[in-house]
NUFIVEX-272448 format. One record per residue (C-alpha): residue number from 1; residue in one letter; x, y, z. Coordinates in steps of 0.1 Angstrom, whole numbers. Layout:
<recs>
   loro   kefi      c1      c2      c3
    NUM      A       X       Y       Z
...
</recs>
This chain:
<recs>
   loro   kefi      c1      c2      c3
      1      X      68    -150    -100
      2      X      86    -122    -113
      3      X     121    -124    -116
      4      X     130    -128     -85
      5      X     164    -109     -86
      6      X     145     -78     -83
      7      X     136     -87     -47
      8      X     156     -75     -14
      9      X     163     -82      18
     10      X     161     -51      42
     11      X     173     -53      74
     12      X     148     -37      98
     13      X     156      -7     116
     14      X     128      -7     147
     15      X     129      30     151
     16      X     127      40     105
     17      X     102      14     101
     18      X      82       6     125
     19      X      50      12     114
     20      X      52     -13      87
     21      X      65     -38     110
     22      X      34     -31     132
     23      X      12     -32     102
     24      X      22     -64      91
     25      X      22     -78     126
     26      X      -9     -70     129
     27      X     -21     -84      98
     28      X      -6    -118     103
     29      X     -23    -117     136
     30      X     -57    -114     115
     31      X     -50    -137      87
     32      X     -39    -162     114
     33      X     -67    -157     147
     34      X     -91    -137     131
     35      X     -85    -104     157
     36      X     -53     -87     159
     37      X     -64     -81     194
     38      X     -33    -105     212
     39      X      -9     -80     196
     40      X      10     -53     221
     41      X      28     -30     203
     42      X      49     -23     229
     43      X      65     -58     235
     44      X      60     -65     200
     45      X      88     -34     197
     46      X     109     -41     224
     47      X     109     -79     215
     48      X     119     -68     180
     49      X     152     -47     194
     50      X     167     -76     216
     51      X     162    -103     186
     52      X     178     -76     158
     53      X     204     -75     182
     54      X     213    -111     184
     55      X     202    -115     145
     56      X     200     -89     124
     57      X     203    -108      92
     58      X     170    -126     103
     59      X     152     -94     107
     60      X     146     -86      73
     61      X     115     -68      48
     62      X     112     -78      14
     63      X     113     -57     -14
     64      X      98     -59     -50
     65      X     111     -31     -72
     66      X     110      -6     -50
     67      X      76     -16     -26
     68      X      81     -37       4
     69      X      59     -67      -1
     70      X      69     -89      29
     71      X      87     -95      57
     72      X     107    -124      82
     73      X     115    -129     114
     74      X     141    -151     118
     75      X     165    -167     148
     76      X     181    -196     163
     77      X     171    -206     199
     78      X     174    -233     221
     79      X     149    -261     222
     80      X     149    -296     239
     81      X     185    -291     248
     82      X     197    -281     215
     83      X     198    -252     189
     84      X     172    -250     162
     85      X     164    -223     145
     86      X     128    -205     146
     87      X     104    -188     123
     88      X      86    -159     143
     89      X      69    -143     111
     90      X      68    -150      71
     91      X      46    -122      59
     92      X      36    -112      24
     93      X       8     -83      19
     94      X     -21    -102       2
     95      X     -18     -96     -38
     96      X      14    -112     -33
     97      X       1    -146     -12
     98      X      -1    -178     -33
     99      X      20    -163     -64
    100      X      52    -182     -54
    101      X      71    -153     -29
    102      X      68    -179      -3
    103      X      93    -197     -16
    104      X     115    -170     -19
    105      X     108    -163      21
    106      X     119    -200      25
    107      X     150    -197       5
    108      X     159    -171      29
    109      X     149    -193      61
    110      X     170    -221      44
    111      X     202    -194      41
    112      X     200    -181      72
    113      X     197    -211      90
    114      X     226    -232      72
    115      X     243    -200      81
    116      X     237    -207     113
    117      X     243    -244     111
    118      X     212    -256     126
    119      X     196    -288     105
    120      X     164    -283     122
    121      X     143    -255     120
    122      X     101    -247     140
    123      X      76    -228     133
    124      X      39    -223     149
    125      X      11    -217     132
    126      X     -28    -209     139
    127      X     -47    -247     131
    128      X     -71    -226     112
    129      X     -50    -213      84
    130      X     -52    -238      66
    131      X     -36    -223      40
    132      X      -7    -213      53
    133      X       1    -249      71
    134      X      -2    -264      32
    135      X      21    -244      23
    136      X      47    -256      48
    137      X      36    -293      46
    138      X      48    -287       9
    139      X      81    -276      21
    140      X      87    -310      37
    141      X      75    -299      70
    142      X      58    -315      92
    143      X      29    -305     127
    144      X      50    -318     156
    145      X      22    -308     187
    146      X      -3    -282     195
    147      X      13    -261     219
    148      X      -7    -228     245
    149      X     -40    -245     250
    150      X     -46    -256     214
    151      X     -41    -222     197
    152      X     -12    -233     172
    153      X       6    -265     163
    154      X      43    -261     163
    155      X      59    -274     130
    156      X      95    -284     120
    157      X     117    -285      90
    158      X     147    -300      84
    159      X     176    -272      69
</recs>
């Protein structure tokens, strides 16, 4: 991977970055589920506005040498009576996948979760997304349970 110092994290502005955020979210659905028909754009934009208000540093575009190459969406939420970190989205453009950039996204997420003093983080992944599941397992995450009628697997990691 190229020098990590070339990576910048830009807070998402839901107006200014609307089109790129939607494009990345659509592609993430396609990669995860084989379709993006379940993405409700208006609902997604409302979600971004609400979450960015609470955690502006958790919703960022990933930029390398003035090219936007990815997006991260992170928050803190309650789960079973305690606060945990939650990864809503790790996204990289296709040309950057499998080249070590995922570790950069994960390092950013760990820093975010440490800053917010949570010791555990969760995410959901499609059972068919074998590449993502292998990456998360490589990070030490464990599969916890099937959710949403078996369409996703909850995975848990330690900060």
